[in-house]
C-alpha positions as CSV (number, residue, x, y, z in Angstrom):
1,L,0.0,-0.1,0.2
2,G,1.0,3.5,-0.7
3,D,0.0,6.5,0.9
4,D,-1.8,7.8,-1.7
5,G,-5.0,8.8,-0.7
6,L,-4.9,7.4,2.7
7,S,-5.8,9.8,5.6
8,E,-3.8,10.7,8.2
9,L,-5.2,8.3,10.6
10,E,-4.9,5.6,8.1
11,K,-1.4,6.4,8.0
12,V,-0.6,6.0,11.7
13,T,-2.5,2.5,12.2
14,L,-2.0,0.6,9.3
15,G,0.4,-2.0,9.6
16,P,3.4,-3.5,7.1
17,L,0.7,-6.1,6.3
18,A,-2.4,-4.1,5.3
19,V,-3.8,-5.0,2.0
20,D,-6.0,-2.7,0.1
21,I,-7.8,-4.7,-3.0
22,S,-10.7,-4.0,-5.5
23,M,-11.5,-6.6,-7.8
24,P,-14.9,-8.6,-9.6
25,L,-16.8,-10.5,-7.2
26,T,-15.9,-13.9,-8.3
27,S,-15.6,-17.3,-6.8
28,G,-12.0,-17.5,-7.5
29,N,-11.0,-14.0,-6.6
30,V,-12.7,-15.0,-3.1
31,D,-10.5,-18.2,-3.0
32,T,-7.7,-15.7,-3.7
33,L,-8.5,-13.3,-1.0
34,I,-9.3,-16.2,1.4
35,G,-5.5,-17.6,1.2
36,L,-3.9,-14.5,1.0
37,R,-5.5,-13.3,4.5
38,E,-4.6,-16.7,5.9
39,K,-1.1,-16.1,4.9
40,V,-1.1,-13.0,6.3
41,A,-2.7,-14.3,9.4
42,S,-0.2,-17.1,9.9
43,M,2.9,-14.5,9.4
44,W,1.5,-12.4,12.2
45,L,0.7,-15.0,14.5
46,G,4.1,-16.2,14.1
47,W,5.3,-12.9,14.8
48,A,3.2,-12.4,18.0
49,T,4.2,-15.6,19.4
50,D,7.8,-15.4,19.2
51,D,9.1,-15.2,22.2
52,S,11.5,-12.8,21.2
53,H,8.5,-10.4,21.1
54,A,7.3,-10.9,24.4
55,H,7.0,-8.2,27.5
56,R,10.0,-7.8,29.3
57,P,10.3,-7.8,32.7
58,G,10.6,-4.6,34.3
59,A,9.9,-2.9,31.2
60,P,7.0,0.0,32.0
61,V,4.0,-1.4,31.4
62,N,2.0,1.8,31.7
63,S,4.2,2.7,28.7
64,Q,2.5,0.0,26.6
65,Y,-0.9,1.0,28.1
66,V,-0.5,4.4,27.4
67,Y,0.4,3.3,23.5
68,D,-2.2,0.8,23.2
69,T,-5.3,3.9,24.0
70,K,-3.8,6.3,21.8
71,Y,-3.8,4.0,19.2
72,R,-7.2,2.1,19.6
73,Q,-8.5,6.3,19.4
74,N,-6.5,6.3,16.3
75,C,-7.8,3.1,14.8
76,Y,-11.8,4.0,15.8
77,G,-11.3,7.5,13.9
78,A,-10.0,5.6,10.9
79,L,-12.1,3.1,10.6
80,L,-15.3,5.5,11.3
81,D,-14.8,7.1,8.3
82,K,-14.3,3.6,6.1
83,Y,-17.4,1.9,8.0
84,V,-19.7,4.8,7.6
85,G,-18.9,4.7,4.2
86,Y,-19.8,1.3,3.6
87,F,-22.6,0.9,6.3
88,G,-24.2,4.4,7.0
89,Q,-23.5,6.5,9.9
90,A,-25.4,4.2,12.6
91,D,-23.9,0.7,11.8
92,G,-20.5,2.5,10.4
93,A,-20.2,3.9,13.9
94,K,-21.0,0.4,15.9
95,L,-18.4,-1.2,14.0
96,A,-15.8,0.9,14.4
97,A,-16.2,0.8,17.8
98,A,-16.5,-2.8,18.3
99,D,-13.7,-3.5,15.9
100,S,-10.9,-0.8,17.6
101,G,-11.8,-2.1,21.0
102,P,-12.5,-0.6,24.1
103,L,-11.5,2.9,25.2
104,D,-10.2,3.7,28.5
105,E,-12.3,4.0,31.8
106,A,-11.9,6.8,33.4
107,Y,-10.6,6.7,37.3
108,V,-13.2,7.7,39.2
109,G,-11.9,6.8,43.3
110,G,-12.7,4.1,45.3
111,G,-9.6,2.9,45.8
112,S,-9.0,0.5,42.6
């Protein structure tokens, strides 16, 4: 994927395995895309389950939390534009929220 035509939020949220393809709806094309998604998922799972990428003891957990929170906010914004275009405002907003994951819950005290 090049950066041409991508929003700022898409530029900061799309990963190196992002694929955006338009083609006619045929069973052969669907089979090709299924194979592509399976291969990319396998590559990502291989990376994610490699012990060299595991959390390191003593590493600041809060730093990861701060990164994840901002990333989810950016994902919601990028997905919202796309999903509203595909599914309309109400359904697009629901799908973007579901796909990007939960945002922070505010601290309200109580010794938690």
